[in-house]
N, C-alpha and C positions, 0 to 999 in steps of 0.2 A: 291549912291555915286556908287556902282561899275556901275550902267546903264551909269552914265554921264563919268566917265573914258574910258569905252567900245565906246561909240558914238564919243568921241575926240579923241581917237586912231583910232579909222575907220576913221574919215574924215580926219587925216594926212596922212595914209598910201593911201588912194585914189586921195586926193588931189596934193601930188607931185608925180611926175612920176617915180622918179628915188627910191621912199620907194616902189611906186606901182609892179615896176619893178622885186626888189629884193625880196618882200614879194610875189608875184606870179612868180616866176622864169618860164621862158622858159626853156624846157626841150631836151633832146634828145631820138628818138626812139629805139637808140641801145640798147638791151639786154645784162647783162654780168653776170656770176655767180659771187656769192659774195665770196670774199674770206675768209678764215679762221680767219686770222687777222681782219677784217670787222664784222665779227662773232663775236667775242668778243670785238670788241666795242659796237655793240649793245647789249650785254649782262651786258657789264659795267655799259652802261646807265641804264637799267633796274634794276641794282642792285643800283644803285646812285637814283634811282625812288623810289624803294621801300623801302631804309631806310627812302627817305621823306615822305614816306605814313605814315610809323610808327611815325616820327615825329609829325604829324599832328594830328595823332591819340592821341599821348600823350597829345599833348597840347589842343585836342578836350574834354579829359576827366577833364584837369584843368576847362577848360570854363565851360564846362558843370556842374560840382558842386559846382564850387563857384559862380554859378549862375547869374555870369555879367562877360562880356568882362573885361580880365585883358589884359593891353597893351603888356607886352612882350611874352604872350601866341599869342597874335594877331600876333604880328610880327614873331613869330615863323612859325605860321600858313602860313601867307602870302609870306615868303620867299621859303618856300617848295610846293608852289602852280602850281608848274611845274612838278610835277610827271604824273598824268593822262592823259597829253596833251603829255607828249614823250610815255606812253603806248602806247598809239591809234595813233600814229605816226609811231611808232614804227613797230607794228601790220600790219598798211596798206603798209610798206615800205618791211618788209619781206614777202608779199604774193605773189609771182610769178601770173603772167597773167593766168586764166584758160583755158586749151583745150577744143577746141568745140567739146567734148568727152562726153557722159553720165558717161564712168567710169571714167574719171577724175574730174569730181563733185562730185562721189561717194565717191572718194578716198579723196577729200578735205573735205569733212563732216566727214567723218569717223576718219579723225586724229584729227578734231578739238574736235569733241566726246571725243574722248579717252585723249588726251592730255591735254583740258582743261575742259570738261562741266563734263564729268565721276569724276574727282575728286572735284568739287563743286556740285554735286549730292550727292556722298559719305559724303562732309563737312556736308552740309544741314541735309541731313538723319540723320546723329550721333546727330546733335544738338536736332533737333525733338525728337528722341527715349530720349534722357537726360531729354528734359522740356516736356515729355510726350505729346505730339503735335499732334491732331487728323491727318488723312490722309489728309480730305480736307483743313487743314490750312497749313499743309505740302508743299502740292501741290501751295496754292497760296504763299507761303513764298518763294517758289524755282523759278517761274517767277516774282514776286514782287522784288528779293533781300533784301528782307526785313529780312532775318534771321540774319543778322549783319549791321552794317551800312555801309560798304564802298562794299557791294554785288552787289549793283547797277549796278558798272563797268561791272560786267561780263553780264549782263541780257543784258546790251547797247551792250558788244563786241558780245553777240550771235545775236542780230540784225543784226549788222553789217556783220557779215558772212552769214546770210541769204538775206541780200543785196547783198555781193559781186559778184554775178555773173553778177547783173546790173552794178555796180560801178566801174565795172573790164570792162566793153566797155565802161567806160566813162573818162576813165583814161588818155586819150590823152586831154579831153578836158579843154582847159581852162576857157571858158566860164561855164562850170560846177563846176569847182573850185572857181569861185566868187559865182556863185549861194551857193553852200555848204557853204560858208562864209555868205552870207547873211541870210541862213537859221538858221544856228548857232547863230549868232548876234541876229536876231529876235526870235528865240527862249526860248535866257536867258532873253529877256527885257518884253517875256510875259510870267510868271510863269504858266499859264494854258497850254502849252504845254509841260510842263516839265513829267507830270504822266497822265496816263488815268488808273481809277480804282485801284490807288496804282502802276503800272506798270508802270517804268522809261524809257521814250522814247528816240532814238539816236540824236534827233535835236538839242540837245545844243553843242554835241559831232562831229555830222557830217563832218565838217570843218578837224578836225583834222586827222581823219582815210581817208578821201578822198587826203586830203595833202598828207601823207606818199604816197597813190598809185600814186598818180600824180606825186610826185616828187623822186618814187624808182628809176629811171634810174642816173637822181642826184647825188644823196648819193651814188650810188652802184660805176660809172665811174666817180664820180666827180675829176676835175682838177680846180689848184686852178687860176680861171680865177677870176680877178675883187677881190680878196682875200682881200684888202685893205678894199675895200668899202664896201662889204659884215660885216665882223667884226666889223667895226664900226659902220651900221647900226644897228646891233643886239645887238650890246654892248649898244649903246643908247636908247634900250627900254629898257632893262635891268636896265640903270642906272636910267632912270625915275621912273620906276616902284617903284625900291628902296626907290627913294624919296620921293615918295608919301605914300608908307608903313610905314615910319618913319618921315612923317608928320603930319600922319593921324591917328588917335586910332580907327583903324575899320578892321572888318575880312572880309577879300576879299575871292571867291571862285573861278568868273570865269572870272575873269579880266586876267586868264591864256590863254584868245583867242591870247593874245600878249604875255604874258612873256613867258609860257610853250613853244612856237615856238622860240621866243627868243634865251631862254637857251639850248633849242636842237639844232638849228642853230650854236651859240656860242660855244658848246661844240663839235660837229661836224669838224667845221672850225679846232679848235685846237686840232683833235684827234692824229694828227702825234706829237704832243709832248706831250703825255699822254702814261708814259712807263707802260705799261698792263701787265708787268712782275715783276714787284714788289710785295710783299706779301698784300700791303693792295688792290691794285687794285684787284690782284687776288682774294681776298676775296669778291671784289666787283662784278667781273664778277663770281664769283660762285653764290652769291647772284641774279645776274639777272637768272642764270640759274633754280637758285631755285625760284624767283619771286612770280611764279603761287602758290606754298603751302605756301611760306609766308607770301602773300596776304590773304588768306582763314584763315589762323591760327593766325595772330598777333593781331587782335583785343583784341581777348580773353585771350591773352598771357598779354597786354597791361591793358587790365580791371583789370587782376588779381594781377599784381604789384602796380598798383595804387591803389587798395583796401588795400593791403599789407603793403604800404611804405610811400603812401600818408601822409603829416605829419612827417614822420620820424624824421627827424634831425632839425625840426620846420622851415628848410630855404626850401622856395618853389623852387628855383633856383638849388640848391643841391641835392633835390627830385628829380626833373625832371630831371637832367641828370644822377642819379644813376636809374630811371625807365625805361630812355629812354635806357640806357648800358643794361640792364639785360631782356629787352624786345625784343631788337634786338637781344642780342645771345640766350637765348632760342628760340625766332620764327625760327632763321636760325637751329639750333640744329633740333626742333621737325619737320621743313621742311625738313631737310636732311634725317633723320629719314622716315617720311612718304612716300619722294622719294623713296627712295630703297625699301621700302615692296611695294610700287605701281608698280614701273619696274619688280620686282620680280616675283607680281603677273600674270602681263601682259604676262610676258615669260613662266608662266604656260598654258597660253591660245593660245600659237603661235603653 
C-alpha cells in the first residue's frame, strides 16, 4: 500500500509542471544570517515534531502489545508521521556552507560531536551498564542504533554529517536534488537497502536532508512570492494524505516523503500567523531546544508509563491520553535536568 501511494504521488509531482516547480523550487544564491525570530520558529517546529515522536511511540506500544493493528492507533501514528522529515529538513537548513579550510571542518565536527553524539554515547553507555551489556555488544548498539527503537535517527544523522562536505558542494544543484529524491524513493521501495549488517543506511532519508541544504536560502530570505499557489499545493497534499489515512486501516511509515515535506512547508508559510510569545508556543520552543535529550530519553519513559497505566481505566482512549500526557511532561522534565547537568559539565572543561 505504501509503495503504491508513493509511486502515485511521485508520478503526479513529476507529470504536472506547476507541482514540480513548487516541489523542487528555484532558489536564490544570496546568503543571510538567520534572525532570532526565525531561530525560534525552527525550535517551535522541532518542539511540535518531538511531541509527534512521543505520540508515535505511545501508539507503538499499544500496537505492539495488542499484537495486531488497531484503527485508532494507526490513525494517530499516521497523522504524526511528519516528525522525522521535519528534523532532517531543519538539520539541513540550519547548516551553513563549509568554508574551504581544515579548521572549519574540524570546528564543524567538534560542535556536532559535543552537541549531539556525546549525549547519545552517554545514554547508550548508561543503558549498557544498566543491562550488563558486553563492550562488543555495546559498540554494536552504538553504531547500529538498536539500543532503542528511535535511535536509528541518530545513526543516520551521523552519516549525513560525515557526508556533509560533499553534499554541501552540491547545495545549489537542482539535478542532485532530483537524484536525491529518486534515491530516497528507490531506497524505500527496496527494503534490502535499509540496513547493512543491522546498521541503518541514509538512503531513505537523503532527500529530506538535501532538500534542507538546497532550500536553505529560500527558507532564510523567504519572500511571499506565489504564496497562495504554494499554500494550496501543500495543503492539497496534506488533505489527500489525511483522506488516505482515514479511509484505509493501514499503518504508514515512509509516505512522509510527501506528507512531512507538505507539513513543513505549510507551517512555514503560516509562520507569521503563529504567535511565538504565548505560553503554549513558548513550551513548544523550549521542547524544540531540548528535543535531542527528549528524543534520547522519551522511549523509556513511555514504556514505563505504558506498563504502569495500560488498562488503568479500562478505556484505551483515556489510558492513551493519560500515558501521552505524563510521558510528555516527564520526558520534558528529565531532559531539562540532563541538559543543565550536561552544559554544566561542559563548562568545567572550557
